Biopython code that builds the backbone (N, CA, C, O; Angstrom):
import numpy as np
from Bio.PDB.StructureBuilder import StructureBuilder

atoms = [
    (1, "MET", "N", (56.866, 133.582, 150.892)),
    (1, "MET", "CA", (58.141, 133.168, 150.375)),
    (1, "MET", "C", (58.356, 131.688, 150.830)),
    (1, "MET", "O", (58.067, 131.329, 151.971)),
    (2, "SER", "N", (58.871, 130.852, 149.896)),
    (2, "SER", "CA", (59.014, 129.477, 150.205)),
    (2, "SER", "C", (60.176, 129.208, 151.176)),
    (2, "SER", "O", (61.014, 130.078, 151.414)),
    (3, "ILE", "N", (60.208, 128.020, 151.717)),
    (3, "ILE", "CA", (61.282, 127.635, 152.615)),
    (3, "ILE", "C", (62.619, 127.617, 151.863)),
    (3, "ILE", "O", (63.635, 128.069, 152.391)),
    (4, "ARG", "N", (62.618, 127.094, 150.632)),
    (4, "ARG", "CA", (63.826, 127.031, 149.853)),
    (4, "ARG", "C", (64.381, 128.401, 149.578)),
    (4, "ARG", "O", (65.601, 128.565, 149.562)),
    (5, "ALA", "N", (63.548, 129.389, 149.363)),
    (5, "ALA", "CA", (64.022, 130.751, 149.122)),
    (5, "ALA", "C", (64.640, 131.318, 150.397)),
    (5, "ALA", "O", (65.655, 132.011, 150.325)),
    (6, "TRP", "N", (64.064, 131.046, 151.542)),
    (6, "TRP", "CA", (64.632, 131.508, 152.828)),
    (6, "TRP", "C", (66.042, 130.888, 153.043)),
    (6, "TRP", "O", (67.009, 131.564, 153.394)),
    (7, "VAL", "N", (66.082, 129.594, 152.812)),
    (7, "VAL", "CA", (67.332, 128.860, 153.048)),
    (7, "VAL", "C", (68.453, 129.404, 152.083)),
    (7, "VAL", "O", (69.608, 129.586, 152.469)),
    (8, "ALA", "N", (68.032, 129.645, 150.823)),
    (8, "ALA", "CA", (68.999, 130.216, 149.864)),
    (8, "ALA", "C", (69.504, 131.606, 150.271)),
    (8, "ALA", "O", (70.681, 131.942, 150.140)),
    (9, "ALA", "N", (68.534, 132.400, 150.776)),
    (9, "ALA", "CA", (68.898, 133.757, 151.200)),
    (9, "ALA", "C", (69.858, 133.748, 152.388)),
    (9, "ALA", "O", (70.798, 134.541, 152.447)),
    (10, "ILE", "N", (69.611, 132.845, 153.328)),
    (10, "ILE", "CA", (70.492, 132.700, 154.470)),
    (10, "ILE", "C", (71.833, 132.233, 154.075)),
    (10, "ILE", "O", (72.843, 132.734, 154.568)),
    (11, "ALA", "N", (71.876, 131.240, 153.156)),
    (11, "ALA", "CA", (73.190, 130.692, 152.674)),
    (11, "ALA", "C", (74.006, 131.766, 151.974)),
    (11, "ALA", "O", (75.220, 131.851, 152.156)),
    (12, "VAL", "N", (73.337, 132.582, 151.178)),
    (12, "VAL", "CA", (74.073, 133.665, 150.463)),
    (12, "VAL", "C", (74.710, 134.646, 151.439)),
    (12, "VAL", "O", (75.806, 135.149, 151.194)),
    (13, "VAL", "N", (74.035, 134.911, 152.522)),
    (13, "VAL", "CA", (74.526, 135.861, 153.538)),
    (13, "VAL", "C", (75.568, 135.174, 154.426)),
    (13, "VAL", "O", (76.587, 135.784, 154.750)),
    (14, "ALA", "N", (75.340, 133.941, 154.817)),
    (14, "ALA", "CA", (76.151, 133.283, 155.836)),
    (14, "ALA", "C", (77.499, 132.814, 155.302)),
    (14, "ALA", "O", (78.497, 132.857, 156.022)),
    (15, "ILE", "N", (77.541, 132.374, 154.070)),
    (15, "ILE", "CA", (78.802, 131.802, 153.570)),
    (15, "ILE", "C", (79.953, 132.820, 153.587)),
    (15, "ILE", "O", (81.030, 132.470, 154.068)),
    (16, "PRO", "N", (79.795, 134.052, 153.095)),
    (16, "PRO", "CA", (80.923, 135.002, 153.167)),
    (16, "PRO", "C", (81.301, 135.307, 154.609)),
    (16, "PRO", "O", (82.482, 135.515, 154.891)),
    (17, "ILE", "N", (80.376, 135.341, 155.503)),
    (17, "ILE", "CA", (80.661, 135.631, 156.904)),
    (17, "ILE", "C", (81.482, 134.502, 157.472)),
    (17, "ILE", "O", (82.453, 134.749, 158.186)),
    (18, "ALA", "N", (81.106, 133.220, 157.165)),
    (18, "ALA", "CA", (81.824, 132.089, 157.677)),
    (18, "ALA", "C", (83.236, 131.970, 157.122)),
    (18, "ALA", "O", (84.151, 131.545, 157.827)),
    (19, "VAL", "N", (83.413, 132.350, 155.849)),
    (19, "VAL", "CA", (84.675, 132.214, 155.186)),
    (19, "VAL", "C", (85.646, 133.290, 155.700)),
    (19, "VAL", "O", (86.833, 133.008, 155.865)),
    (20, "SER", "N", (85.168, 134.506, 155.954)),
    (20, "SER", "CA", (86.044, 135.576, 156.334)),
    (20, "SER", "C", (86.767, 135.279, 157.692)),
    (20, "SER", "O", (87.978, 135.465, 157.815)),
    (21, "GLY", "N", (86.018, 134.833, 158.654)),
    (21, "GLY", "CA", (86.623, 134.495, 159.965)),
    (21, "GLY", "C", (87.358, 135.626, 160.577)),
    (21, "GLY", "O", (87.157, 136.778, 160.194)),
    (22, "GLN", "N", (88.206, 135.336, 161.518)),
    (22, "GLN", "CA", (89.003, 136.400, 162.193)),
    (22, "GLN", "C", (90.332, 136.512, 161.506)),
    (22, "GLN", "O", (90.929, 135.506, 161.123)),
    (23, "GLN", "N", (90.803, 137.730, 161.347)),
    (23, "GLN", "CA", (92.086, 137.983, 160.714)),
    (23, "GLN", "C", (93.174, 137.955, 161.768)),
    (23, "GLN", "O", (92.986, 138.513, 162.849)),
    (24, "PRO", "N", (94.340, 137.305, 161.486)),
    (24, "PRO", "CA", (95.415, 137.320, 162.444)),
    (24, "PRO", "C", (96.050, 138.709, 162.519)),
    (24, "PRO", "O", (95.909, 139.486, 161.574)),
    (25, "ALA", "N", (96.735, 139.042, 163.592)),
    (25, "ALA", "CA", (97.394, 140.318, 163.751)),
    (25, "ALA", "C", (98.397, 140.516, 162.609)),
    (25, "ALA", "O", (99.098, 139.589, 162.201)),
    (26, "ALA", "N", (98.441, 141.764, 162.105)),
    (26, "ALA", "CA", (99.313, 142.076, 160.973)),
    (26, "ALA", "C", (100.780, 141.815, 161.361)),
    (26, "ALA", "O", (101.226, 142.233, 162.430)),
    (27, "GLY", "N", (101.512, 141.132, 160.497)),
    (27, "GLY", "CA", (102.972, 140.898, 160.707)),
    (27, "GLY", "C", (103.211, 139.810, 161.714)),
    (27, "GLY", "O", (104.362, 139.627, 162.110)),
    (28, "SER", "N", (102.223, 139.073, 162.162)),
    (28, "SER", "CA", (102.464, 138.054, 163.161)),
    (28, "SER", "C", (103.034, 136.762, 162.567)),
    (28, "SER", "O", (103.711, 136.006, 163.264)),
    (29, "LYS", "N", (102.764, 136.511, 161.289)),
    (29, "LYS", "CA", (103.260, 135.272, 160.679)),
    (29, "LYS", "C", (103.929, 135.642, 159.340)),
    (29, "LYS", "O", (103.574, 136.634, 158.703)),
    (30, "ASP", "N", (104.861, 134.851, 158.954)),
    (30, "ASP", "CA", (105.440, 134.969, 157.663)),
    (30, "ASP", "C", (104.399, 134.604, 156.599)),
    (30, "ASP", "O", (103.511, 133.789, 156.848)),
    (31, "ARG", "N", (104.514, 135.206, 155.425)),
    (31, "ARG", "CA", (103.510, 134.959, 154.369)),
    (31, "ARG", "C", (103.434, 133.471, 153.990)),
    (31, "ARG", "O", (102.355, 132.961, 153.688)),
    (32, "ALA", "N", (104.586, 132.776, 154.007)),
    (32, "ALA", "CA", (104.641, 131.405, 153.630)),
    (32, "ALA", "C", (103.913, 130.494, 154.666)),
    (32, "ALA", "O", (103.540, 129.362, 154.357)),
    (33, "GLU", "N", (103.728, 131.020, 155.886)),
    (33, "GLU", "CA", (103.114, 130.209, 156.910)),
    (33, "GLU", "C", (101.673, 130.666, 157.251)),
    (33, "GLU", "O", (101.011, 130.078, 158.107)),
    (34, "LYS", "N", (101.211, 131.722, 156.563)),
    (34, "LYS", "CA", (99.863, 132.235, 156.797)),
    (34, "LYS", "C", (98.868, 131.305, 156.113)),
    (34, "LYS", "O", (99.055, 130.963, 154.946)),
    (35, "LYS", "N", (97.838, 130.897, 156.800)),
    (35, "LYS", "CA", (96.827, 130.023, 156.185)),
    (35, "LYS", "C", (95.927, 130.833, 155.224)),
    (35, "LYS", "O", (95.487, 131.941, 155.527)),
    (36, "ILE", "N", (95.682, 130.220, 154.058)),
    (36, "ILE", "CA", (94.829, 130.807, 153.079)),
    (36, "ILE", "C", (93.720, 129.776, 152.840)),
    (36, "ILE", "O", (93.968, 128.606, 152.549)),
    (37, "CYS", "N", (92.483, 130.275, 152.979)),
    (37, "CYS", "CA", (91.293, 129.386, 152.885)),
    (37, "CYS", "C", (90.596, 129.686, 151.570)),
    (37, "CYS", "O", (90.439, 130.848, 151.198)),
    (38, "THR", "N", (90.174, 128.631, 150.858)),
    (38, "THR", "CA", (89.341, 128.761, 149.655)),
    (38, "THR", "C", (88.085, 127.923, 149.874)),
    (38, "THR", "O", (88.077, 126.945, 150.622)),
    (39, "VAL", "N", (87.006, 128.358, 149.174)),
    (39, "VAL", "CA", (85.762, 127.621, 149.310)),
    (39, "VAL", "C", (85.352, 127.213, 147.895)),
    (39, "VAL", "O", (85.354, 128.038, 146.981)),
    (40, "HIS", "N", (84.996, 125.919, 147.717)),
    (40, "HIS", "CA", (84.593, 125.398, 146.416)),
    (40, "HIS", "C", (83.281, 124.664, 146.576)),
    (40, "HIS", "O", (82.955, 124.203, 147.670)),
    (41, "ASN", "N", (82.528, 124.550, 145.502)),
    (41, "ASN", "CA", (81.305, 123.755, 145.510)),
    (41, "ASN", "C", (81.674, 122.289, 145.567)),
    (41, "ASN", "O", (82.590, 121.852, 144.871)),
    (42, "ALA", "N", (80.961, 121.510, 146.401)),
    (42, "ALA", "CA", (81.216, 120.075, 146.509)),
    (42, "ALA", "C", (80.734, 119.471, 145.196)),
    (42, "ALA", "O", (79.764, 119.933, 144.595)),
    (43, "THR", "N", (81.449, 118.411, 144.761)),
    (43, "THR", "CA", (81.092, 117.712, 143.561)),
    (43, "THR", "C", (79.719, 117.052, 143.729)),
    (43, "THR", "O", (79.489, 116.318, 144.690)),
    (44, "GLY", "N", (78.823, 117.318, 142.794)),
    (44, "GLY", "CA", (77.498, 116.675, 142.846)),
    (44, "GLY", "C", (76.508, 117.446, 143.699)),
    (44, "GLY", "O", (75.402, 116.950, 143.916)),
    (45, "SER", "N", (76.830, 118.598, 144.182)),
    (45, "SER", "CA", (75.877, 119.349, 145.055)),
    (45, "SER", "C", (75.897, 120.804, 144.644)),
    (45, "SER", "O", (76.952, 121.357, 144.337)),
    (46, "ARG", "N", (74.725, 121.426, 144.639)),
    (46, "ARG", "CA", (74.634, 122.853, 144.354)),
    (46, "ARG", "C", (74.800, 123.718, 145.579)),
    (46, "ARG", "O", (75.166, 124.890, 145.487)),
    (47, "LEU", "N", (74.523, 123.123, 146.737)),
    (47, "LEU", "CA", (74.508, 123.895, 147.971)),
    (47, "LEU", "C", (75.685, 123.646, 148.910)),
    (47, "LEU", "O", (76.133, 124.549, 149.618)),
    (48, "GLU", "N", (76.162, 122.447, 148.906)),
    (48, "GLU", "CA", (77.244, 122.081, 149.832)),
    (48, "GLU", "C", (78.585, 122.721, 149.366)),
    (48, "GLU", "O", (78.931, 122.703, 148.184)),
    (49, "ARG", "N", (79.303, 123.277, 150.339)),
    (49, "ARG", "CA", (80.576, 123.923, 150.058)),
    (49, "ARG", "C", (81.709, 123.163, 150.810)),
    (49, "ARG", "O", (81.519, 122.590, 151.882)),
    (50, "VAL", "N", (82.849, 123.204, 150.189)),
    (50, "VAL", "CA", (84.036, 122.555, 150.809)),
    (50, "VAL", "C", (85.032, 123.642, 151.025)),
    (50, "VAL", "O", (85.350, 124.397, 150.106)),
    (51, "ARG", "N", (85.546, 123.736, 152.267)),
    (51, "ARG", "CA", (86.498, 124.807, 152.630)),
    (51, "ARG", "C", (87.836, 124.130, 152.837)),
    (51, "ARG", "O", (87.934, 123.182, 153.617)),
    (52, "ARG", "N", (88.897, 124.610, 152.135)),
    (52, "ARG", "CA", (90.233, 124.034, 152.241)),
    (52, "ARG", "C", (91.180, 125.159, 152.689)),
    (52, "ARG", "O", (91.259, 126.199, 152.035)),
    (53, "CYS", "N", (91.870, 124.959, 153.761)),
    (53, "CYS", "CA", (92.819, 125.948, 154.282)),
    (53, "CYS", "C", (94.272, 125.340, 154.258)),
    (53, "CYS", "O", (94.536, 124.274, 154.816)),
    (54, "MET", "N", (95.180, 126.084, 153.581)),
    (54, "MET", "CA", (96.548, 125.606, 153.475)),
    (54, "MET", "C", (97.454, 126.857, 153.488)),
    (54, "MET", "O", (97.044, 127.974, 153.171)),
    (55, "THR", "N", (98.720, 126.583, 153.881)),
    (55, "THR", "CA", (99.715, 127.653, 153.748)),
    (55, "THR", "C", (100.105, 127.759, 152.321)),
    (55, "THR", "O", (99.794, 126.877, 151.521)),
    (56, "GLN", "N", (100.800, 128.846, 151.967)),
    (56, "GLN", "CA", (101.251, 129.042, 150.590)),
    (56, "GLN", "C", (102.181, 127.921, 150.139)),
    (56, "GLN", "O", (102.118, 127.484, 148.990)),
    (57, "ARG", "N", (103.040, 127.457, 151.035)),
    (57, "ARG", "CA", (103.939, 126.381, 150.708)),
    (57, "ARG", "C", (103.205, 125.042, 150.464)),
    (57, "ARG", "O", (103.517, 124.314, 149.521)),
    (58, "GLU", "N", (102.235, 124.741, 151.326)),
    (58, "GLU", "CA", (101.374, 123.563, 151.122)),
    (58, "GLU", "C", (100.595, 123.645, 149.815)),
    (58, "GLU", "O", (100.465, 122.646, 149.107)),
    (59, "ARG", "N", (100.083, 124.810, 149.495)),
    (59, "ARG", "CA", (99.303, 124.991, 148.270)),
    (59, "ARG", "C", (100.194, 124.731, 147.027)),
    (59, "ARG", "O", (99.766, 124.043, 146.100)),
    (60, "GLU", "N", (101.427, 125.280, 147.006)),
    (60, "GLU", "CA", (102.324, 125.036, 145.908)),
    (60, "GLU", "C", (102.684, 123.554, 145.722)),
    (60, "GLU", "O", (102.740, 123.020, 144.614)),
    (61, "GLU", "N", (102.924, 122.929, 146.882)),
    (61, "GLU", "CA", (103.215, 121.476, 146.904)),
    (61, "GLU", "C", (102.029, 120.670, 146.375)),
    (61, "GLU", "O", (102.215, 119.717, 145.618)),
    (62, "TYR", "N", (100.833, 121.041, 146.763)),
    (62, "TYR", "CA", (99.627, 120.376, 146.314)),
    (62, "TYR", "C", (99.445, 120.494, 144.809)),
    (62, "TYR", "O", (99.130, 119.517, 144.130)),
    (63, "ARG", "N", (99.654, 121.737, 144.284)),
    (63, "ARG", "CA", (99.567, 121.990, 142.846)),
    (63, "ARG", "C", (100.588, 121.209, 142.060)),
    (63, "ARG", "O", (100.269, 120.684, 140.994)),
    (64, "LYS", "N", (101.809, 121.117, 142.556)),
    (64, "LYS", "CA", (102.853, 120.341, 141.898)),
    (64, "LYS", "C", (102.462, 118.873, 141.838)),
    (64, "LYS", "O", (102.653, 118.222, 140.810)),
    (65, "GLU", "N", (101.912, 118.340, 142.939)),
    (65, "GLU", "CA", (101.535, 116.967, 143.016)),
    (65, "GLU", "C", (100.371, 116.704, 142.026)),
    (65, "GLU", "O", (100.386, 115.702, 141.311)),
    (66, "MET", "N", (99.401, 117.572, 141.987)),
    (66, "MET", "CA", (98.247, 117.415, 141.050)),
    (66, "MET", "C", (98.705, 117.449, 139.619)),
    (66, "MET", "O", (98.247, 116.645, 138.807)),
    (67, "ASN", "N", (99.616, 118.374, 139.279)),
    (67, "ASN", "CA", (100.151, 118.441, 137.915)),
    (67, "ASN", "C", (100.910, 117.202, 137.567)),
    (67, "ASN", "O", (100.781, 116.710, 136.447)),
    (68, "THR", "N", (101.688, 116.677, 138.459)),
    (68, "THR", "CA", (102.440, 115.477, 138.248)),
    (68, "THR", "C", (101.485, 114.284, 137.966)),
    (68, "THR", "O", (101.703, 113.499, 137.043)),
    (69, "ASP", "N", (100.444, 114.181, 138.780)),
    (69, "ASP", "CA", (99.455, 113.114, 138.596)),
    (69, "ASP", "C", (98.761, 113.246, 137.269)),
    (69, "ASP", "O", (98.586, 112.250, 136.567)),
    (70, "LEU", "N", (98.356, 114.460, 136.894)),
    (70, "LEU", "CA", (97.740, 114.704, 135.621)),
    (70, "LEU", "C", (98.578, 114.354, 134.439)),
    (70, "LEU", "O", (98.093, 113.751, 133.482)),
    (71, "THR", "N", (99.853, 114.729, 134.487)),
    (71, "THR", "CA", (100.815, 114.394, 133.425)),
    (71, "THR", "C", (100.977, 112.889, 133.331)),
    (71, "THR", "O", (101.001, 112.339, 132.230)),
    (72, "ARG", "N", (101.088, 112.215, 134.467)),
    (72, "ARG", "CA", (101.218, 110.783, 134.485)),
    (72, "ARG", "C", (99.989, 110.062, 133.855)),
    (72, "ARG", "O", (100.122, 109.086, 133.118)),
    (73, "GLN", "N", (98.819, 110.585, 134.179)),
    (73, "GLN", "CA", (97.591, 110.000, 133.605)),
    (73, "GLN", "C", (97.558, 110.228, 132.076)),
    (73, "GLN", "O", (97.156, 109.335, 131.331)),
    (74, "GLN", "N", (97.960, 111.361, 131.631)),
    (74, "GLN", "CA", (97.918, 111.658, 130.200)),
    (74, "GLN", "C", (98.908, 110.780, 129.448)),
    (74, "GLN", "O", (98.637, 110.333, 128.334)),
    (75, "ILE", "N", (100.080, 110.534, 130.082)),
    (75, "ILE", "CA", (101.095, 109.674, 129.404)),
    (75, "ILE", "C", (100.579, 108.239, 129.362)),
    (75, "ILE", "O", (100.771, 107.552, 128.359)),
    (76, "ASP", "N", (99.930, 107.771, 130.423)),
    (76, "ASP", "CA", (99.398, 106.406, 130.471)),
    (76, "ASP", "C", (98.326, 106.168, 129.382)),
    (76, "ASP", "O", (98.229, 105.073, 128.827)),
    (77, "ARG", "N", (97.523, 107.216, 129.089)),
    (77, "ARG", "CA", (96.492, 107.068, 128.028)),
    (77, "ARG", "C", (97.119, 106.905, 126.686)),
    (77, "ARG", "O", (96.613, 106.142, 125.863)),
    (78, "ARG", "N", (98.189, 107.582, 126.430)),
    (78, "ARG", "CA", (98.858, 107.552, 125.149)),
    (78, "ARG", "C", (99.494, 106.206, 124.798)),
    (78, "ARG", "O", (99.450, 105.728, 123.665)),
    (79, "GLY", "N", (100.092, 105.626, 125.853)),
    (79, "GLY", "CA", (100.901, 104.443, 125.628)),
    (79, "GLY", "C", (100.218, 103.239, 125.933)),
    (79, "GLY", "O", (100.782, 102.155, 125.789)),
]
sb = StructureBuilder()
sb.init_structure("model")
sb.init_model(0)
sb.init_chain("A")
sb.init_seg("    ")
for serial, (resi, resn, name, xyz) in enumerate(atoms, 1):
    if name == "N":
        sb.init_residue(resn, " ", resi, " ")
    sb.init_atom(name, np.array(xyz, "f"), 0.0, 1.0, " ", f" {name:<3s}", serial, name[0])
structure = sb.get_structure()
């Protein structure tokens, strides 16, 4: 088996383990303050992953900001 195949096999097994991490005690934090982590592929790479952890409140704020920026860019293209 090639080295690339070994690396790919290890990555497939290791990424879910790294993402899961330790769970906080049940009921210890309000849902709005509980960190939620997501993993995305890095732009321009097939193997590199980007992990982003935010609270629900931060995530909603981030989405609103991104939607506002997108709307602003679309309006600028028209005019």
